[in-house]
Residue, then its C-alpha position, 0 to 999 in steps of 0.5 A: x742709488x748709484x748711476x754710472x756715467x756712460x763710458x765714452x769708449x763704449x759709445x756707438x760710433x756715429x753713422x757717417x752722414x749720407x751726403x749724396x753727390x749731385x749728378x752733373x746735369x747733362x745738356x746737349x752742349x755739354x754732351x757734345x763738348x764731352x764727346x769731342x774731348x774724348x776723341x772719335x772712338x771713345x766719343x762714339x762708344x760713349x754716345x752709343x752706350x747712352x743714346x742708342x735707345x733714343x736713336x732707335x726710337x726716333x728712327x722708328x717714329x720717323x719711319x712710321x711718319x714717312x710710311x703713313x704720309x706716303x700711304x695717304x698721298x698714294x691713296x689720295x690719288x684719283x683712280x683711272x679705273x678699278x678692275x676686279x677679276x674673280x676665280x682666275x689665276x695668273x701665269x708665272x711670268x705675269x707682270x700686272x704692274x707693267x699692264x697698269x703702266x701700259x694702260x696709264x700710258x694709253x690713257x695719257x695719265x701719269x701714275x704719279x698723279x693717278x692710280x690704277x687697280x688691277x685685282x685679277x686673282x680674287x676668289x669666291x666660293x659660290x658652293x660654300x655655305x660658311x660665313x666666310x664665303x657669304x661675307x666675301x660675296x657680300x663684299x662685292x655688293x658693298x664695293x659696288x655700292x661704294x663705287x669701287x667697281x668699274x670693270x668686273x668679271x670672272x668665270x661663268x659662275x661669277x657672272x651668273x651669280x651677279x648678272x642673272x636676276x632682277x635688274x635692280x639686283x644685278x651688278x652688270x650694265x647692259x653693254x648694248x646701251x653702254x658701249x659705243x655702237x661701233x665697238x659693240x657691233x665689233x664684239x657682236x660680230x666676233x661672238x664675244x657677247x654673253x647674254x644673261x637673263x633678266x627676271x622678275x621677283x618670282x624668277x620668271x625670265x623677262x628677257x636677256x641683256x648683253x651683260x659681259x664680254x668673253x675676253x679670252x685671247x686678249x691683252x689680259x687673258x693669254x699665256x703671259x697673264x690670266x690663264x683661266x678660260x672662259x673669262x668674262x668682263x663687264x662694266x659695273x652698273x654704277x661705275x663712276x668712271x664709265x669712259x675709262x672703263x670703256x677705254x679699258x675694254x677697247x684697250x685689251x682688244x686693241x680696238x681702234 
């Protein structure tokens, strides 16, 4: 048997060995040195090509942290008063922020240390029977339970819905018992007091109480602020800021 020797000329060429080039390890110092050696223009282009994504990420994280921090600081400030007005509307030139600043000055309190909430254009549909309407109406009760209501009111439908009924189920405090006697008498003489009915469980009327005040033609209901009339305001039965709530009502009437 004849065995032919391999022809060296027919041997397959060896594949070139793969010798990966190790990439240069980057460090902060080496990158700074490299960019300095490139000059300003080339160095900036190099930096922007390689590091713009990390820069945007860092800026975004910083912005989020600042936003959260500012929000926490603002929300941690105690309230001077919270005012909620429903089913009314603002004039085009109304400036609610200025009103808040004016009342803070009236109370001699800085908005850097305290906060005021004037929510003057909230809406409730008492004729609606859908889930959204029911949820909105229950939200008012929840806010009262959480002591987030101090002064509240709105149109006739609002005060009747939350002011007529059993004493334990209404949101308005009796102003004759709550306001200073002289201020209450002042409002009574101007025919500003709205009396609503107290009832028993069966709906039988037991009597009336001073639930709210007609605040038409005052500091907040005029051609430069809220336009809907009549507009009634009262004090929430479980407010935790009774004195500033009284102060607010005296302030809108310029009562001295």
